[in-house]
N, C-alpha and C positions, 0 to 999 in steps of 0.2 A: 191769585195764586200769582208768586214771585218767580221770576224767571233766574235761573242760574247760568250764569257765561262761563265756558271753558274758555282754557287760556289760548286755545287754538283762535277759538272766535273771535277775541279782543285784540291778540295781537299778531293775526295773521296778514294783514298788510303790512306791517309795521316790522314784522321779522321777514318778509322776503325784502323788502326796502334795505334794512341792517345787513342782510345777506349779499344784497347787491353791492353797499358801500364798501364791505369788507374785501369782498372780491376786487371790485375794483382799486383800492387802497396796494393790495398786495400785489396787483400787477403793473403799479405804477412803481411798486417799491421795491421790484425785482433786481431792478439796478443795482441795489444795496444790500439786497437778501443774500441773491447768488455769490457774491465775494465772499459773505461771511457762512454761507453754507460751505464752502470751498475751504475757507479756514477751519472752521469745526474738524470736517473732513480730514483735513491736512493735521492737526494737531491729535485726532484721535488717534490715525496711524504711527505718527512720529511718538506721539507719549510711552510706549513700551521702550524702545531702545533708550528715550532720556532716561527713564527709571532703571534700566541696566546699567546703563553708563554710572548712574546715581551708585548703586550697589558697588561697583568696583572702584571707590572712593575717588571720582573726577569732581570737581567742583558743577555745581548746577550750572553756573552760566557756561562753562566751557562745554560740558554736555550738551547744552541746546544748541550751542556756536557748530559744535562738532555734526550734529544730526542732523539740523539745518544744510549745511554746506553740503553734507554728502547725499542729500536728497536733492538737492538744487543740481549738485554735479551730476547724478543719477539721473535727474530729467534732463538734463542739457544734452547728457550722451544719448539718450534715446532719441530725443528731437532731432539731434546731427545724424546719426544713423540713418532715423525714418529719411530726412532731407535728402542723403545719398541715394538711399532707393526710389524714391520720388526723381529725383535727377536722371537715375540710371534708367527706369522706366519709360520717361519721357524725350530720352535720347533712342530707344528703343521703338517707340510707336510707329516710323512710318515701314521698319522690318511686322510688326504685328501685323498693320493695316493690308499690306502687299500680302502676309501669309491667309488672314481671314479673306480679302478678297478673291485668292487662289480658290481656297474652301469654297466660297459661296458659288463660285463659278462653276466647278466641279460638280456641286450640288444641283446645280441648275441645269445641266448637262445631262447628269445621273437621271433627274426628274423628267428631263424631255424624253430621256432615249426610253424610258420606261412608257411614258406617256405616247410616243409614238408606237411602239410595240402594240399599247392595247387599240391603238387606232387602228393599226394594220391588222388585229385580229378583228375587230367589230367590224371592219370595209370585207373583209373575207365573209365573217358568217352573215353580214346581209346580202353579199352578193349570190350567195348561196341560196337556190329557189326551198322555199319552205315545204317542208312534206307535212302530211296529214297523218293520224295513226294508221290509216287504212293502207297509204302508200308505204310507211319504214318496214323496213324489212326485217324478220324476227330476228334474233342474235343466234349466231353459230352457222346462218347459211351465208351464202356466199350471194353478194347483193345482184341484183340482174340493174344494168343499164338502161334504165327507158326514159332518163331525165333529158335535159337537153346539152348535158354536160358529157355527152359520150365518147367512152375511148375509141380510136379510130386506128 
């Protein structure tokens, strides 16, 4: 009886090794692949503008130059505006810190007040003598003072 082998049986360990080698190569080549991927993305974004400028009879080289310069200028403007806002934020951090400290102190005070109220109510209920069902007065009747806390 002849044995027929399948592809996965013959090349199983080899395919795992090959996949590991490919992943390792991609990992170490990311230094090259990331700029290439960004360049492809930018070219895909800028191609429609270049085609539009060519349709209105601008030479291709001048259209490319105009679109790239405007793109770089726009990126620089966004970067400059972002850095201005970041600098403004860092200048205001002490005010934000004091504001947050005040709010945290207020929350701690509010929480401790509620905890103090709850603790006082708990102490009150623990200090009262516990009544059994037979000692409790029926509702609607005036209670009789027969505990140690009688009114004088």
